[in-house]
N, C-alpha and C positions, 0 to 999 in steps of 0.2 A: 598333375598328379604325383603323388610324394612317389619316391621309389624305393622297391624292396631289396635289400641287400643281405647276404648270408655272408659271415666275415667268420673268417676260421681262424684259430688264435688269438678272439678276439678279447681277452685277459690283460693284454700288456704289450709294453711298446704299439709298433705298428699298429696291430688290429687293433688296440683300446683306441688309439688315436682315431683312425680310422672311424668307429664307432662313434665317436663323440663326434667326430664332425661331420658324417650322414646324422647323426641323430635332431643339432643344431639347426641345420638344414631343414626338416622337418620331414626326413627318411622313416621307417621302418626296417630295425636293423635286427637279426636275427645271429647272435653269437656265437661261435661256434666254440670249443673249448676240450681238453678232455676232463677239466674239472671247472666248471663254471661259478666255483664261489664269488672269485675277483668279481662278476657281474653284480651281484645282487643287489648292491646300492644305484647302478645302472635303471636294472629291473623296477627296483622298489619307488625309484622316484619316475619313473615312466611307462606304470604296466602296459599301456595301449602302443606303446612304441618301439620297445626292446623286450625281446625273450634272449631268454640263454638256450642253447643247446648241446648238452652231451654228445661231443663226436668225438671220436681218435681217428685221426685222417689218416692213417696206417691201417686202418682197418677199409679197405678199400670195398669188402661186401656191404658196410655199412651205410658206401655215399648214396647212392639210388634211393635207398629207404627214406634217407634223412631228405633229401630233396623232395624228394613226393611230399612226403609229409609238411615240409613248410610251402609248397605250391599249393598244395590242400588247404591248408588256415591262411596262407596271403595272396591266393588267386596267382603269385608269377613269382618268380624271383629276374630284379633288374638289373643286379649287377651283385656276381659271386669277386671275392677278394679270396685268395689262394695264399694264406700269410703265413698258416702254421709252421715252425722250422726252429733249428738250433744251430749251432755252431758247431765245427769240428778241427779239434789240431792233429795234426799228427804228420811224419814224415811220408812220403808215397810208399817207401817200400816197409815199413811200420806200422801200417794201415790195415787190417786186417780185413777178410771179403765178412765176417759179420757185421763190421762195424759201417764197411762202406751201403752196405744191403740194406742197414737200419737208415742210413743216411735219404737212400733213394730214397726210401718208402712214403720216406717226409717228404722231401723235399720233390720229388717225381711221380709216384705211382698214384702218392695220393693224390695231388692236386690234379691229375690225368683222371681219375674216376671220380670226382667235383666236375671239373670242367664235361666231363661224359654224359653225365648226368642233367648236368641244366641244360642242355648244347639244345635237346630237341622242344626244350618249354621256347628259349626264347629263339628256335627259328619258326618256329608257329608264328609266335608272335614279329618278328624279323625285327626283335631290338634284343639289346643287353649289351652288355658289356665283363668280360672274364679280366682282374686283375691280376697277377701271375706277382707273388714280390719275389726278385731274386737279389742280386747283389751289384757294386760292383766287379764282384767277386765271380761274374755270371759272363763277363766280359774281358779278365784279364787274373792272373792267378800271382804267387809266388811262393815261398817257400812255408811250409807247412799247412797250406790251407790247398790241397789236390782232393782232395775229397768233397768238401765242400764246394768248388769250383764246380768239380765234376758234374756235380748234381745240378748246380745252377747252370753251368755250360746247358747240360741237358733239356733243364725245362725254356729253357729260351731257345733253346733250335726248338722244340717241339711246338715255343708258342707262336715262334714267327710260322710256321707252317699252318699252324691252326689260323691265326687270320688274315693270310692268304683264302685258307679255305669258308673262314664264315665274313667275310667283308659283301659279299652279295648280299648276306640276307641278315644286314643291318648289326651285325652282331660285332662290339669294338674287342679289341685284343689291349692292353695295356702291360707291358714288362715295368715295373717299377726297380730300380737299379741304383738303392742307397748307399753311401757311405759310410761312415761311422756317425751313427744317432746315438742319443743315449735312452737304448733301450737294455733288454736283461741279455741280450744276447751275447755277451762278453763274464755273464754269470758264471765264477767256474762250478755253482755246484748244480748247473742248468749246461754247458757246455761237454759236446762229449772231447775225449783226449787220448789218443793213444799212447801204447806204450814207450819210453823215449830211451832207445841206448844210447843216446850222447852222442853218435856219432856222427848228427846233421847239426854242425851249428848254427845256421840260419835258422832251423827249424825252433832250436832255444829258442833263438830270442825271440819268435813267433810265439810262443809260450810265455814268452815275459811281457810280451804284449798285450796278447788279449786277457792276462792275469792280470795287468797293474792297470789294462783302459775303463774296468765297469764304475761307471759311473763319472767319466768326465770326458763323453767320447761330445764332439762339439755340436751335432746333430739335436736340431729339435723336431720330435715327433709330430708334434701339433703341426707346425708349419708342414711339416712332407706331407701329412696329411690333408690339407689345405689345397696343396700345390696336386694332391693326387685327385682331387675332390674338380679342380678346376681344367685339370685335363682331362676329364672324362665329359666333362659341359661343352669340351671348345667344338666345332665343326670338325677340326682336322684334331682328333687327341695322336698323341704319337704314338710309335710301336712300343720306344725304347723310350723313359723316361730319368737318365741319370740324376741322384739329389746328394747334398752336398758340395760343401768346396770340392772336398774331397775328393768324394765321386765323379762330380763332373771331372777337373784334373786329370783325374784317374782315366778315367773311360777316353778322354781325347786322347792324351799322352799316351796308352796303348796302340790308340787306331796309328797316331803320328811312327811308332814304333816298327809299326807291322809295315806299314809302307815302306817305311828305310831298311828292311829286311826284306821288303821284294824287289823293290829297284834294281839293286845289284844285281840279280840274276833273271830281272826281267824278260829280258831279250832270247836268253836263250833258253827261258822256262817256256815263253812261247814257240818255239821254232822246234817243237817237240811231234809234231805230225808227219805222217809218211809223206815223207818225199822232201821234208826241209833238209 
């Protein structure tokens, strides 16, 4: 039986690539976005296989009704892909509460609302998958990305617990951690940017890298989408899937750095029980 996908942020980047890969596999895709015009070509070409859904993921109250409508039309949702998102660059000190909350709305609260909405249907059928599009920045971070990584760390922590909770119901959770891929993430017209006092030179370097990196990223979203589908089809779907040479290297390097950080303190850190 062909799967039914609900993909947020489906109009471009990973969302579009995953949508196209699922369609090529013969599946049905409901592509959700704030503005669905960019999906019109797919809808026109395959009206029985793809439909567009206008949805702002930050409107968490709309999540339940959106899922209910998709289930009513298609009978089920086999795969939820929480992909909608954007980047944000700014020093920790210079990122405002409003900027931070807005980013959490997109990357944490929106995906959480959609996951809560699909879970009863997946539990009842004892099958399904939730794909959380994170980033290598969900495992490690650096100057200028405190807010962005903060949201992705939160998404990953929640998703790791979710995976443990739903495994017995036959539901998979896949956290995807891309490195630098040729999407619109670094498009300066879409990236969030905090005010810059010029105090933090490293943040300035990050701003320059983001501004100059759009369109030159090495990663191919189509190849990433194919690997995501393969991971979901595997009997042992991984919890985390870093993508791209840079993404894999960054995540593995960070794990090595953590071990090096802990090792000199390990003996004393363990000896902190009563009586030690």
